[in-house]
C-alpha positions in Angstrom: 14.9 -4.2 0.6 11.0 -4.7 0.2 9.1 -2.3 -2.4 5.9 -0.6 -1.4 3.6 1.3 -3.7 0.9 4.0 -2.6 -1.7 4.4 -5.1 -2.4 8.4 -5.0 -5.6 9.1 -6.6 -5.7 12.4 -5.9 -7.9 12.4 -3.4 -8.1 13.7 0.2 -7.9 9.9 2.0 -5.0 8.8 -0.7 -2.5 12.3 0.2 -2.9 11.4 4.0 -2.5 7.5 3.1 0.5 8.7 1.3 2.0 11.0 4.1 1.3 8.0 7.0 3.2 5.1 4.5 6.2 8.0 4.3 6.5 8.5 7.8 6.2 4.7 9.0 6.9 3.1 6.1 10.6 4.1 4.7 12.5 2.6 7.0 11.1 -0.5 5.8 9.9 -0.3 2.7 11.7 1.1 -0.7 8.3 3.5 -1.9 7.2 4.5 -5.0 4.1 7.0 -4.7 1.9 5.8 -8.2 -0.7 7.8 -9.4 -2.9 6.5 -12.4 -3.4 9.7 -14.9 -6.9 9.5 -16.1 -7.7 12.8 -18.6 -11.4 12.7 -18.1 -10.7 13.8 -14.2 -10.5 17.9 -13.3 -7.8 19.6 -14.8 -7.2 21.2 -10.4 -6.0 17.9 -9.8 -2.1 17.9 -11.8 -2.1 21.4 -9.2 -3.0 19.3 -6.5 -1.2 16.2 -7.2 1.7 19.0 -7.1 1.0 20.6 -3.8 0.7 17.6 -2.1 4.7 16.2 -4.0 6.0 19.3 -1.9 3.9 18.2 1.3 5.2 14.5 0.9 8.7 15.9 0.1 9.0 12.9 -2.9 7.8 12.9 -6.7 4.6 11.1 -7.5 4.9 8.8 -10.6 2.3 9.3 -12.9 1.3 6.1 -14.9 -1.1 6.0 -17.9 -3.4 3.8 -20.4 -1.0 2.9 -23.6 -4.1 1.6 -25.6 -6.4 4.7 -24.5 -6.3 8.6 -24.6 -9.4 9.0 -22.2 -12.4 6.8 -20.8 -14.2 8.0 -24.1 -12.4 6.1 -25.9 -12.9 3.0 -23.8 -16.4 3.2 -23.6 -16.5 3.8 -27.2 -14.8 0.7 -27.6 -16.4 -1.4 -25.4 -20.2 -0.7 -26.4 -21.1 -0.3 -23.0 -20.8 2.1 -19.7 -21.0 0.1 -16.9 -22.6 -2.8 -14.8 -23.0 -4.4 -11.5 -19.8 -6.0 -12.0 -18.1 -2.4 -12.8 -17.0 0.0 -15.8 -14.7 -0.7 -18.4 -13.4 2.8 -18.0 -11.6 1.1 -14.4 -10.1 -2.4 -15.6 -8.5 -0.1 -18.7 -7.6 3.0 -17.0 -6.4 2.2 -13.9 -6.9 -2.1 -13.3 -4.5 -2.4 -16.5 -2.2 -0.2 -15.4 -1.8 -0.9 -12.3 -0.7 -4.6 -13.3 1.5 -3.1 -15.5 3.3 -1.2 -12.8 3.5 -4.5 -11.3 4.9 -6.4 -13.4 7.7 -4.2 -14.0 8.0 -3.1 -10.4 7.1 -6.1 -8.3 5.9 -4.1 -4.9 5.6 -6.7 -1.9 2.8 -4.5 -0.4 0.5 -2.3 -1.7 -1.4 0.8 -0.1 -4.7 2.0 -0.6 -6.5 5.1 1.0 -9.2 3.9 2.2 -11.1 5.3 4.8 -12.5 4.3 8.3 -15.6 4.4 6.6 -14.4 1.8 3.7 -13.7 -1.2 5.3 -15.8 -3.4 4.1 -14.4 -2.2 0.3 -11.0 -3.1 2.0 -12.4 -6.1 2.8 -13.7 -6.8 -0.7 -10.8 -5.9 -2.5 -8.6 -8.4 -0.2 -11.1 -11.1 -1.6 -11.1 -10.3 -4.9 -6.9 -9.6 -5.0 -5.9 -12.2 -2.7 -2.4 -11.8 -4.6 -2.0 -8.5 -3.3 -0.4 -7.8 0.4 -2.6 -4.8 1.0 -2.3 -2.1 3.8 -4.7 0.1 5.3 -3.2 3.1 7.0 -6.4 5.3 7.6 -8.3 2.1 8.9 -5.2 1.4 11.0 -5.1 4.7 12.6 -9.2 5.3 12.0 -9.2 8.4 10.6 -12.6 9.1 7.9 -13.0 10.9 4.7 -13.3 14.2 6.7 -10.6 13.8 8.6 -8.8 13.6 5.4 -10.0 16.8 4.1 -9.0 18.8 7.3 -5.7 17.9 7.5 -5.0 18.4 3.5 -6.6 22.1 4.8 -4.5 22.2 7.9 -1.0 21.2 5.5 -2.2 24.3 3.8 -2.9 22.6 0.8 -6.2 23.5 -2.0 -8.7 20.8 -1.6 -9.5 19.7 -5.2 -11.7 21.4 -7.0 -14.1 18.2 -7.0 -14.7 18.8 -3.5 -15.3 23.1 -4.0 -18.2 22.1 -5.9 -20.1 19.5 -3.1 -19.0 16.3 -5.3 -17.6 13.8 -2.4 -15.3 12.3 -4.4 -12.6 13.4 -6.5 -13.5 11.0 -9.2 -13.5 12.2 -12.9 -16.1 14.5 -13.8 -18.7 12.5 -15.5 -18.1 9.1 -13.6 -20.2 6.4 -14.7 -20.5 4.7 -11.5 -22.6 8.2 -9.9 -26.1 8.0 -9.0 -28.8 10.3 -9.9 -27.8 12.7 -7.4 -24.4 13.1 -8.6 -25.0 13.2 -12.4 -28.0 16.3 -11.7 -24.3 17.9 -9.9 -22.4 17.4 -13.0 -25.6 19.1 -14.8 -25.1 22.2 -12.9 -21.1 22.1 -12.8 -20.4 20.4 -16.5 -22.9 20.4 -18.3 -21.0 19.4 -21.4 -19.8 16.5 -19.9 -23.5 15.4 -18.9 -25.3 16.1 -22.5 -22.2 13.9 -24.5 -23.0 11.3 -21.5 -26.8 11.4 -22.2 -25.9 11.6 -25.9 -23.9 8.6 -25.4 -26.0 6.5 -24.0 -28.8 6.8 -26.4 -26.4 5.3 -28.4 -25.8 2.4 -26.2 -29.3 1.6 -25.0 -27.7 1.5 -21.8 -29.0 3.9 -19.0 -26.3 4.7 -16.3 -29.0 5.4 -13.5 -31.9 3.9 -12.1 -34.9 5.7 -10.4 -37.9 3.2 -8.4 -35.5 0.3 -9.5 -36.1 1.0 -12.7 -33.3 2.6 -15.8 -33.8 6.6 -16.4 -31.4 7.9 -18.7 -30.1 11.1 -18.3 -31.8 13.4 -21.0 -35.1 12.2 -18.2 -33.7 12.8 -15.6 -36.0 15.4 -13.2 -33.5 17.5 -11.9 -34.8 17.2 -8.6 -34.1 13.5 -8.8 -31.0 11.7 -6.4 -29.4 12.7 -3.0 -26.2 14.2 -3.0 -24.6 15.2 0.8 -22.2 17.4 0.2 -18.3 16.7 2.0 -17.8 17.1 5.5 -14.8 18.7 6.7 -13.8 17.7 10.1 -10.7 16.6 12.1 -11.5 14.2 14.9 -9.8 12.9 17.9 -7.8 10.6 15.4 -7.1 13.1 13.1 -5.0 14.7 15.3 -3.3 11.7 16.2 -2.1 11.0 13.1 -0.9 14.6 12.3 1.0 14.1 15.8 2.6 10.7 14.6 3.7 11.8 11.0 4.6 15.2 12.0 6.9 13.4 15.1 8.4 11.4 12.0 9.3 14.3 10.2 11.3 15.5 12.2 12.7 12.8 13.3 13.8 12.2 9.4 15.2 15.7 9.2 17.9 15.5 12.3 18.8 12.1 10.4 21.6 11.8 7.5 18.9 8.4 6.1 16.0 11.0 5.1 12.9 9.5 3.6 13.8 10.8 0.1 16.5 8.1 -0.5 14.1 5.2 -0.2 11.4 6.6 -2.5 11.8 6.1 -6.1 11.2 7.0 -9.5 10.4 4.1 -11.7 12.7 1.1 -11.9 12.9 -2.6 -12.3 13.9 -4.9 -9.8 
């Protein structure tokens, strides 16, 4: 049987993608639900992951870097924060961890929680990672970000704290890919992180944000700068359709002896 890894990021989209994949592909693939754990994430993410394990009915495999304790160590080592080509923390804390898992478990297919609005991101991923056979269950089912948040709530799961605080994504606290509006929200809810990043920017002589095309350091960032729209939670027709699909599949699995649990793994080698 071929193998599939579904990458779970503690975001609502990745959780729904995992749910759909388990319902749709468990008969075709041996499936791993894998999470790259990063210490800079909100501690509530562990609670959310545990709730999702109960909802999915399978364990989530926790992976982490064996070189760095957190993103602060990565930035200190790399001596830079972010560039047009990405951030060193993404490479060290997620990509390297993902590659190591791939070399140990050899998945044939990988599933990511790209939403219907993120078709261009999925396209770029395929272009830059031609060796990966990517599936996008949310795009295939026309499911958007607001749908995913609604589906998590309708499943009786409390959404992650970062969403409740108004952040659009459940990224690390103090993501170097964030813009001015994002960092002003960090300033409000996580002032210690904001201040630490402001000091790091100065020590590296590198500003994360840009205003009117020019770099602006966090310690000079106007408090009203930027735009940050809070996440919308709304279940569309496609949300209801996806729910009906996996609920039906769950009922069918429950009535059979060969359940989805038999085809979901912990960490093993091929």
